[in-house]
ZANURO-670199 format. One record per residue (C-alpha): z, y, x; residue in three letters. Coordinates in pm, 1 decimal, m for minus. Layout:
<site up="Z" north="Y" east="X" aa="ALA"/>
...
//
This chain:
<site up="0.0" north="0.0" east="0.0" aa="MET"/>
<site up="m42.1" north="365.2" east="99.6" aa="LEU"/>
<site up="263.6" north="557.3" east="217.3" aa="ALA"/>
<site up="339.1" north="870.7" east="417.7" aa="ILE"/>
<site up="552.6" north="810.2" east="724.5" aa="GLN"/>
<site up="668.5" north="986.0" east="1037.5" aa="PHE"/>
<site up="776.3" north="813.4" east="1359.6" aa="ASP"/>
<site up="888.4" north="1123.9" east="1548.7" aa="ARG"/>
<site up="1052.8" north="1449.6" east="1447.6" aa="PHE"/>
<site up="849.4" north="1766.2" east="1414.7" aa="GLY"/>
<site up="659.9" north="1985.4" east="1172.8" aa="GLY"/>
<site up="424.9" north="1879.4" east="893.0" aa="PRO"/>
<site up="178.4" north="1744.7" east="1148.3" aa="GLU"/>
<site up="397.4" north="1435.3" east="1206.1" aa="VAL"/>
<site up="343.8" north="1314.2" east="848.2" aa="LEU"/>
<site up="91.0" north="1030.7" east="870.6" aa="THR"/>
<site up="m73.5" north="809.5" east="603.6" aa="PRO"/>
<site up="m3.5" north="442.3" east="675.7" aa="VAL"/>
<site up="m88.1" north="110.1" east="513.1" aa="ASP"/>
<site up="228.4" north="m99.7" east="480.9" aa="ILE"/>
<site up="340.5" north="m397.5" east="269.7" aa="PRO"/>
<site up="469.7" north="m316.0" east="m77.3" aa="ALA"/>
<site up="850.7" north="m319.7" east="m101.5" aa="PRO"/>
<site up="1022.6" north="m618.4" east="m261.0" aa="VAL"/>
<site up="1310.8" north="m544.5" east="m499.8" aa="PRO"/>
<site up="1643.0" north="m706.3" east="m424.1" aa="GLY"/>
<site up="1928.6" north="m792.1" east="m662.0" aa="PRO"/>
<site up="1989.3" north="m508.0" east="m905.9" aa="GLY"/>
<site up="1670.4" north="m327.2" east="m801.4" aa="GLU"/>
<site up="1343.5" north="m252.9" east="m977.3" aa="VAL"/>
<site up="990.6" north="m199.7" east="m844.7" aa="LEU"/>
<site up="823.4" north="123.5" east="m956.2" aa="ILE"/>
<site up="453.2" north="200.1" east="m936.5" aa="THR"/>
<site up="444.6" north="570.4" east="m856.5" aa="VAL"/>
<site up="263.0" north="819.2" east="m1077.8" aa="GLU"/>
<site up="390.5" north="1123.1" east="m884.5" aa="ALA"/>
<site up="647.1" north="1201.7" east="m617.1" aa="ALA"/>
<site up="842.5" north="1524.3" east="m584.6" aa="GLY"/>
<site up="850.4" north="1737.9" east="m270.4" aa="VAL"/>
<site up="1168.5" north="1926.7" east="m180.9" aa="ASN"/>
<site up="1265.9" north="2162.1" east="99.8" aa="LEU"/>
<site up="1514.5" north="1899.1" east="214.6" aa="ALA"/>
<site up="1217.5" north="1671.3" east="289.1" aa="ASP"/>
<site up="1104.6" north="1917.9" east="556.5" aa="THR"/>
<site up="1450.1" north="1901.5" east="711.8" aa="PHE"/>
<site up="1426.8" north="1522.6" east="726.0" aa="GLN"/>
<site up="1092.8" north="1557.1" east="900.2" aa="THR"/>
<site up="1216.2" north="1800.3" east="1164.9" aa="ASP"/>
<site up="1529.8" north="1595.6" east="1238.0" aa="GLY"/>
<site up="1788.1" north="1814.8" east="1066.7" aa="THR"/>
<site up="1890.5" north="1539.2" east="821.6" aa="TYR"/>
<site up="1810.6" north="1223.0" east="1019.1" aa="LEU"/>
<site up="1871.5" north="1077.2" east="1361.9" aa="ASP"/>
<site up="1624.8" north="887.5" east="1579.6" aa="ALA"/>
<site up="1775.3" north="551.0" east="1485.2" aa="ALA"/>
<site up="1632.7" north="596.5" east="1133.5" aa="GLN"/>
<site up="1271.5" north="625.2" east="1250.8" aa="LEU"/>
<site up="1009.1" north="548.0" east="1135.4" aa="PRO"/>
<site up="1086.3" north="701.9" east="797.8" aa="HIS"/>
<site up="912.2" north="750.4" east="462.6" aa="ILE"/>
<site up="1047.1" north="1072.3" east="304.6" aa="PRO"/>
<site up="1084.1" north="1151.9" east="m64.8" aa="GLY"/>
<site up="1381.6" north="1121.8" east="m300.1" aa="THR"/>
<site up="1230.6" north="1131.6" east="m649.7" aa="GLU"/>
<site up="940.3" north="975.4" east="m837.1" aa="VAL"/>
<site up="796.3" north="933.8" east="m1182.5" aa="VAL"/>
<site up="639.3" north="594.6" east="m1236.3" aa="GLY"/>
<site up="635.1" north="268.9" east="m1429.7" aa="ARG"/>
<site up="847.6" north="m40.5" east="m1406.8" aa="THR"/>
<site up="681.7" north="m386.8" east="m1425.7" aa="PRO"/>
<site up="746.7" north="m397.2" east="m1803.4" aa="ASP"/>
<site up="555.1" north="m70.7" east="m1851.4" aa="GLY"/>
<site up="851.2" north="162.2" east="m1900.3" aa="GLN"/>
<site up="788.4" north="515.8" east="m1778.0" aa="ARG"/>
<site up="1084.6" north="643.4" east="m1575.5" aa="VAL"/>
<site up="1218.2" north="923.1" east="m1360.3" aa="LEU"/>
<site up="1394.9" north="776.3" east="m1057.9" aa="ALA"/>
<site up="1612.2" north="870.2" east="m761.3" aa="LYS"/>
<site up="1475.3" north="688.1" east="m457.1" aa="VAL"/>
<site up="1490.4" north="694.7" east="m78.5" aa="THR"/>
<site up="1124.5" north="648.8" east="23.6" aa="HIS"/>
<site up="926.3" north="826.9" east="m245.0" aa="GLY"/>
<site up="607.4" north="923.6" east="m62.2" aa="TYR"/>
<site up="439.4" north="591.3" east="m141.7" aa="ALA"/>
<site up="233.9" north="407.2" east="m401.4" aa="GLU"/>
<site up="528.5" north="181.3" east="m484.3" aa="GLN"/>
<site up="905.4" north="212.0" east="m436.2" aa="VAL"/>
<site up="1219.0" north="17.6" east="m518.7" aa="VAL"/>
<site up="1547.6" north="160.5" east="m640.7" aa="CYS"/>
<site up="1861.1" north="42.3" east="m822.6" aa="PRO"/>
<site up="1834.7" north="m5.0" east="m1199.2" aa="HIS"/>
<site up="2113.9" north="252.8" east="m1226.5" aa="THR"/>
<site up="1892.6" north="519.5" east="m1064.4" aa="ALA"/>
<site up="1622.6" north="525.2" east="m1333.3" aa="ILE"/>
<site up="1602.9" north="736.7" east="m1647.9" aa="THR"/>
<site up="1344.2" north="662.2" east="m1918.0" aa="PRO"/>
<site up="1124.7" north="962.0" east="m2001.8" aa="ILE"/>
<site up="876.7" north="1031.6" east="m2284.3" aa="PRO"/>
<site up="509.9" north="948.5" east="m2238.4" aa="GLU"/>
<site up="409.6" north="1304.9" east="m2324.5" aa="GLN"/>
<site up="633.4" north="1469.8" east="m2062.1" aa="LEU"/>
<site up="414.3" north="1570.4" east="m1763.6" aa="PRO"/>
<site up="529.1" north="1406.6" east="m1441.5" aa="ALA"/>
<site up="564.4" north="1737.8" east="m1249.5" aa="PRO"/>
<site up="794.3" north="1877.1" east="m1520.2" aa="GLN"/>
<site up="1009.1" north="1564.8" east="m1516.6" aa="ALA"/>
<site up="1032.3" north="1575.7" east="m1135.8" aa="LEU"/>
<site up="1133.6" north="1942.0" east="m1149.7" aa="ALA"/>
<site up="1443.9" north="1844.5" east="m1343.9" aa="LEU"/>
<site up="1584.9" north="1590.4" east="m1099.3" aa="LEU"/>
<site up="1666.1" north="1774.6" east="m775.4" aa="THR"/>
<site up="1584.4" north="2136.3" east="m865.8" aa="GLN"/>
<site up="1698.0" north="2115.4" east="m1225.9" aa="GLY"/>
<site up="2029.7" north="1949.5" east="m1147.8" aa="LEU"/>
<site up="2084.6" north="2195.8" east="m863.4" aa="THR"/>
<site up="2025.5" north="2494.9" east="m1091.5" aa="ALA"/>
<site up="2251.2" north="2345.3" east="m1361.2" aa="TRP"/>
<site up="2539.5" north="2280.6" east="m1122.5" aa="HIS"/>
<site up="2500.5" north="2613.3" east="m942.1" aa="LEU"/>
<site up="2563.1" north="2793.3" east="m1267.8" aa="LEU"/>
<site up="2797.9" north="2555.6" east="m1447.6" aa="ARG"/>
<site up="2997.7" north="2379.0" east="m1177.2" aa="THR"/>
<site up="2993.8" north="2616.2" east="m879.2" aa="ALA"/>
<site up="2971.2" north="2962.2" east="m1039.4" aa="ALA"/>
<site up="3135.2" north="2868.2" east="m1371.8" aa="ARG"/>
<site up="2917.9" north="3118.0" east="m1554.2" aa="ILE"/>
<site up="3070.3" north="3308.3" east="m1843.9" aa="ARG"/>
<site up="2883.1" north="3475.5" east="m2131.0" aa="PRO"/>
<site up="2776.0" north="3831.8" east="m2059.8" aa="GLY"/>
<site up="2786.9" north="3809.1" east="m1680.5" aa="GLU"/>
<site up="2522.1" north="3957.5" east="m1453.8" aa="THR"/>
<site up="2339.2" north="3695.2" east="m1247.5" aa="VAL"/>
<site up="2108.2" north="3751.1" east="m949.0" aa="VAL"/>
<site up="1875.4" north="3467.4" east="m852.2" aa="VAL"/>
<site up="1719.1" north="3476.1" east="m505.7" aa="HIS"/>
<site up="1382.3" north="3299.8" east="m458.2" aa="SER"/>
<site up="1344.5" north="3321.5" east="m834.8" aa="ALA"/>
<site up="990.4" north="3180.9" east="m841.4" aa="ALA"/>
<site up="1085.6" north="2871.8" east="m639.7" aa="GLY"/>
<site up="1168.4" north="2523.9" east="m761.9" aa="GLY"/>
<site up="1539.3" north="2590.1" east="m818.1" aa="VAL"/>
<site up="1506.0" north="2962.0" east="m881.4" aa="GLY"/>
<site up="1267.0" north="2948.1" east="m1176.6" aa="ASN"/>
<site up="1496.7" north="2704.6" east="m1355.7" aa="LEU"/>
<site up="1810.4" north="2901.3" east="m1264.3" aa="ALA"/>
<site up="1661.0" north="3213.9" east="m1422.5" aa="VAL"/>
<site up="1594.3" north="3026.2" east="m1746.3" aa="GLN"/>
<site up="1925.3" north="2839.0" east="m1751.9" aa="LEU"/>
<site up="2126.3" north="3154.4" east="m1682.1" aa="ALA"/>
<site up="1977.7" north="3307.1" east="m1996.5" aa="LYS"/>
<site up="2040.4" north="2985.5" east="m2190.5" aa="HIS"/>
<site up="2403.4" north="2978.1" east="m2074.8" aa="PHE"/>
<site up="2461.4" north="3331.5" east="m2202.7" aa="GLY"/>
<site up="2417.1" north="3560.3" east="m1902.5" aa="ALA"/>
<site up="2409.6" north="3922.8" east="m2009.7" aa="GLY"/>
<site up="2160.3" north="4030.0" east="m1745.8" aa="HIS"/>
<site up="1949.3" north="3821.4" east="m1507.3" aa="VAL"/>
<site up="1793.8" north="3983.7" east="m1200.7" aa="LEU"/>
<site up="1526.2" north="3807.0" east="m997.9" aa="ALA"/>
<site up="1456.6" north="3842.4" east="m626.3" aa="GLN"/>
<site up="1126.2" north="3711.9" east="m491.2" aa="ALA"/>
<site up="914.5" north="3759.7" east="m180.3" aa="SER"/>
<site up="593.4" north="3893.6" east="m338.4" aa="THR"/>
<site up="494.3" north="4101.3" east="m643.6" aa="PRO"/>
<site up="318.0" north="3798.6" east="m792.5" aa="ALA"/>
<site up="636.2" north="3592.1" east="m766.5" aa="LYS"/>
<site up="839.4" north="3878.3" east="m916.1" aa="GLU"/>
<site up="595.3" north="3888.6" east="m1208.4" aa="HIS"/>
<site up="634.1" north="3514.1" east="m1260.0" aa="LEU"/>
<site up="1014.7" north="3545.1" east="m1268.1" aa="ALA"/>
<site up="988.6" north="3816.2" east="m1534.1" aa="LEU"/>
<site up="756.4" north="3595.0" east="m1737.6" aa="GLN"/>
<site up="1014.2" north="3315.3" east="m1718.7" aa="LEU"/>
<site up="1284.6" north="3536.8" east="m1866.0" aa="GLY"/>
<site up="1438.6" north="3753.9" east="m1594.4" aa="ALA"/>
<site up="1542.3" north="4096.2" east="m1726.8" aa="ASP"/>
<site up="1460.0" north="4289.6" east="m1411.4" aa="ASP"/>
<site up="1387.7" north="4265.0" east="m1039.3" aa="ILE"/>
<site up="1678.1" north="4267.5" east="m792.9" aa="ALA"/>
<site up="1637.4" north="4524.7" east="m517.6" aa="ARG"/>
<site up="1915.4" north="4585.8" east="m268.9" aa="TYR"/>
<site up="2134.0" north="4781.6" east="m280.2" aa="PRO"/>
<site up="2185.3" north="4688.4" east="m644.8" aa="LEU"/>
<site up="2245.2" north="4975.0" east="m885.0" aa="THR"/>
<site up="2523.7" north="4770.3" east="m1046.6" aa="GLN"/>
<site up="2730.7" north="4495.2" east="m880.2" aa="PRO"/>
<site up="2664.5" north="4134.6" east="m982.1" aa="ALA"/>
<site up="2906.8" north="3872.7" east="m1107.9" aa="ASP"/>
<site up="2706.2" north="3577.3" east="m972.9" aa="ILE"/>
<site up="2445.2" north="3565.7" east="m695.8" aa="ILE"/>
<site up="2261.1" north="3241.9" east="m614.7" aa="LEU"/>
<site up="2125.2" north="3228.7" east="m259.4" aa="ASP"/>
<site up="1934.9" north="2965.5" east="m63.7" aa="ALA"/>
<site up="1752.2" north="3209.5" east="162.1" aa="ALA"/>
<site up="2032.9" north="3306.2" east="399.0" aa="GLY"/>
<site up="1970.7" north="3570.1" east="664.9" aa="GLY"/>
<site up="1970.7" north="3934.9" east="559.4" aa="THR"/>
<site up="1949.5" north="3846.0" east="189.1" aa="LEU"/>
<site up="2285.1" north="3671.5" east="212.0" aa="PHE"/>
<site up="2434.6" north="3976.7" east="384.0" aa="ASP"/>
<site up="2298.1" north="4211.5" east="115.6" aa="HIS"/>
<site up="2429.8" north="3983.2" east="m156.5" aa="ALA"/>
<site up="2780.3" north="3975.1" east="m13.3" aa="LEU"/>
<site up="2794.1" north="4353.9" east="m29.6" aa="GLN"/>
<site up="2674.5" north="4353.8" east="m391.2" aa="SER"/>
<site up="2939.8" north="4146.7" east="m569.0" aa="LEU"/>
<site up="3141.8" north="4271.0" east="m862.3" aa="ASN"/>
<site up="3519.6" north="4237.3" east="m878.9" aa="ASN"/>
<site up="3584.7" north="3860.0" east="m882.4" aa="PHE"/>
<site up="3214.5" north="3800.2" east="m816.8" aa="GLY"/>
<site up="3084.5" north="3470.0" east="m679.6" aa="ARG"/>
<site up="2813.0" north="3430.4" east="m415.4" aa="LEU"/>
<site up="2686.8" north="3071.6" east="m421.3" aa="ILE"/>
<site up="2510.4" north="2959.7" east="m103.2" aa="THR"/>
<site up="2310.4" north="2637.9" east="m125.7" aa="TYR"/>
<site up="2064.0" north="2656.9" east="161.5" aa="GLY"/>
<site up="1924.9" north="2857.5" east="450.3" aa="ASN"/>
<site up="1548.4" north="2877.5" east="410.4" aa="ALA"/>
<site up="1535.3" north="3163.3" east="663.2" aa="SER"/>
<site up="1665.0" north="2917.7" east="926.6" aa="ARG"/>
<site up="1868.4" north="3197.6" east="1085.5" aa="THR"/>
<site up="2241.9" north="3177.9" east="1161.1" aa="PRO"/>
<site up="2471.5" north="3316.6" east="894.1" aa="HIS"/>
<site up="2676.7" north="3625.7" east="971.5" aa="THR"/>
<site up="3042.8" north="3515.9" east="1009.1" aa="PRO"/>
<site up="3248.4" north="3597.3" east="698.5" aa="ILE"/>
<site up="3576.9" north="3783.0" east="735.9" aa="ASP"/>
<site up="3826.7" north="3655.1" east="474.7" aa="PRO"/>
<site up="3982.5" north="4002.2" east="468.2" aa="THR"/>
<site up="3651.3" north="4136.8" east="340.9" aa="HIS"/>
<site up="3655.8" north="3883.2" east="58.0" aa="LEU"/>
<site up="4010.9" north="3986.5" east="m25.2" aa="THR"/>
<site up="3911.0" north="4351.1" east="m55.3" aa="ARG"/>
<site up="3622.8" north="4255.9" east="m281.9" aa="LEU"/>
<site up="3824.9" north="4010.3" east="m491.1" aa="ASN"/>
<site up="3519.6" north="3793.2" east="m435.5" aa="ALA"/>
<site up="3432.0" north="3436.6" east="m339.9" aa="ALA"/>
<site up="3162.2" north="3269.1" east="m131.2" aa="VAL"/>
<site up="3107.9" north="2915.3" east="m257.2" aa="ILE"/>
<site up="2899.9" north="2649.3" east="m87.3" aa="GLY"/>
<site up="2706.0" north="2394.3" east="m290.5" aa="PHE"/>
<site up="2520.2" north="2074.6" east="m199.7" aa="TRP"/>
<site up="2374.4" north="1848.7" east="m466.4" aa="LEU"/>
<site up="2401.4" north="1516.5" east="m282.1" aa="ARG"/>
<site up="2782.2" north="1474.0" east="m290.2" aa="PRO"/>
<site up="2793.8" north="1622.3" east="m639.3" aa="THR"/>
<site up="2583.6" north="1337.5" east="m775.7" aa="LEU"/>
<site up="2818.7" north="1069.8" east="m643.7" aa="THR"/>
<site up="3013.7" north="1131.2" east="m964.8" aa="GLN"/>
<site up="2820.4" north="981.2" east="m1260.0" aa="PRO"/>
<site up="2927.8" north="1247.9" east="m1509.2" aa="HIS"/>
<site up="2767.4" north="1508.3" east="m1283.5" aa="HIS"/>
<site up="2431.8" north="1330.3" east="m1310.9" aa="TYR"/>
<site up="2371.8" north="1169.4" east="m1648.2" aa="THR"/>
<site up="2491.4" north="1442.3" east="m1886.7" aa="HIS"/>
<site up="2327.5" north="1739.6" east="m1709.9" aa="PRO"/>
<site up="1998.0" north="1551.1" east="m1667.0" aa="LEU"/>
<site up="1992.4" north="1449.7" east="m2033.2" aa="GLN"/>
<site up="2057.5" north="1811.5" east="m2131.8" aa="GLN"/>
<site up="1773.5" north="1931.5" east="m1908.7" aa="LEU"/>
<site up="1535.9" north="1670.8" east="m2053.9" aa="LEU"/>
<site up="1639.1" north="1770.6" east="m2406.4" aa="HIS"/>
<site up="1580.7" north="2140.9" east="m2341.2" aa="LEU"/>
<site up="1241.7" north="2068.7" east="m2185.2" aa="THR"/>
<site up="1134.8" north="1832.3" east="m2464.0" aa="HIS"/>
<site up="1222.5" north="2100.3" east="m2723.1" aa="HIS"/>
<site up="1040.4" north="2373.7" east="m2528.5" aa="HIS"/>
<site up="1359.7" north="2566.9" east="m2453.4" aa="GLN"/>
<site up="1318.0" north="2513.7" east="m2079.6" aa="LEU"/>
<site up="982.3" north="2548.4" east="m1905.8" aa="HIS"/>
<site up="981.4" north="2406.1" east="m1551.3" aa="PRO"/>
<site up="716.3" north="2592.1" east="m1354.5" aa="HIS"/>
<site up="474.6" north="2341.6" east="m1201.7" aa="THR"/>
<site up="148.0" north="2454.0" east="m1047.4" aa="THR"/>
<site up="105.3" north="2292.9" east="m705.9" aa="THR"/>
<site up="m13.7" north="1931.6" east="m690.8" aa="GLN"/>
<site up="m146.7" north="1748.7" east="m383.4" aa="TYR"/>
<site up="m296.6" north="1406.5" east="m318.7" aa="PRO"/>
<site up="m43.1" north="1183.5" east="m144.9" aa="LEU"/>
<site up="m254.2" north="1188.8" east="171.0" aa="THR"/>
<site up="m213.9" north="1569.7" east="185.3" aa="HIS"/>
<site up="164.3" north="1560.6" east="216.3" aa="ALA"/>
<site up="139.8" north="1757.8" east="541.0" aa="HIS"/>
<site up="m30.0" north="2042.2" east="352.6" aa="HIS"/>
<site up="248.4" north="2038.8" east="92.9" aa="ALA"/>
<site up="513.2" north="2070.7" east="366.0" aa="HIS"/>
<site up="318.2" north="2345.4" east="543.8" aa="THR"/>
<site up="276.7" north="2555.3" east="230.5" aa="HIS"/>
<site up="640.2" north="2501.8" east="128.8" aa="LEU"/>
<site up="771.0" north="2613.0" east="467.7" aa="ARG"/>
<site up="542.0" north="2916.8" east="462.4" aa="GLN"/>
<site up="668.5" north="3009.5" east="113.3" aa="ARG"/>
<site up="316.8" north="2994.9" east="m29.8" aa="LEU"/>
<site up="415.0" north="2788.7" east="m334.0" aa="THR"/>
<site up="592.6" north="2850.5" east="m663.4" aa="THR"/>
<site up="782.2" north="2607.4" east="m882.9" aa="GLY"/>
<site up="772.9" north="2232.3" east="m836.4" aa="LYS"/>
<site up="547.4" north="2070.4" east="m575.6" aa="ILE"/>
<site up="427.2" north="1715.1" east="m635.9" aa="THR"/>
<site up="227.0" north="1442.0" east="m459.6" aa="LEU"/>
<site up="m4.5" north="1206.2" east="m649.3" aa="HIS"/>
<site up="m115.3" north="869.2" east="m507.6" aa="PRO"/>
<site up="m426.9" north="849.4" east="m728.3" aa="HIS"/>
//
């Protein structure tokens, strides 16, 4: 079968199409024929060695697929080697999805959707009427965070994006205005995965008892050290969030995902999905993601 593999760490150029035997499911596992695989920023960190060590090479990246089980059931699944025509995963890691739900939309809900949900609900503990700023608001997490913040009762949602076109998209998805620093009014919640100067601006823009949630560092620059005394003067909090350990608790996975699927099925949530690549073009997907040339969910398609 066709898969995308890398046997050394580096940039997108190390991603190579290979022909390997199809995986064989073990006890408690199911074989899935892949319809589409999701691409996440974390996949680029696996490729450059940030998330893996050399003992784990060669490696097939990818943590989420939509596909079919041998009995024909269409499922959304958490996996470990998703950039392939077929994968195996535990029965407990699959969620049935409707036939009419497009694969890219379903994939948008697994990593990005759950991240956006937990950023607002679990980490920030959003309250009705609060002002929320979403950095990278046209991205995979950001576009869903904008929509969910409105759904959860935010009084005002401000979107930050890197280009006018991305700002326009965020407004179309429901943002009330564009965030430009310094903010004219302090924010109660700021969601940041960019790091760098944006993080520094955000920290200076929090309301009394505001929460700055950091969940990544796309700028790949070191964070400015935080002085706890500064947080005390602001009555503010900086909260770190990572999805992987969150999902070790079943109630943090099943209920939020079912809610996201329900909202999407009833057209109350609109995952933005525009960028699709053939599986053999995975290196292009990583290149464009790292260069911030994409919006919404990025997917790979074996056929």
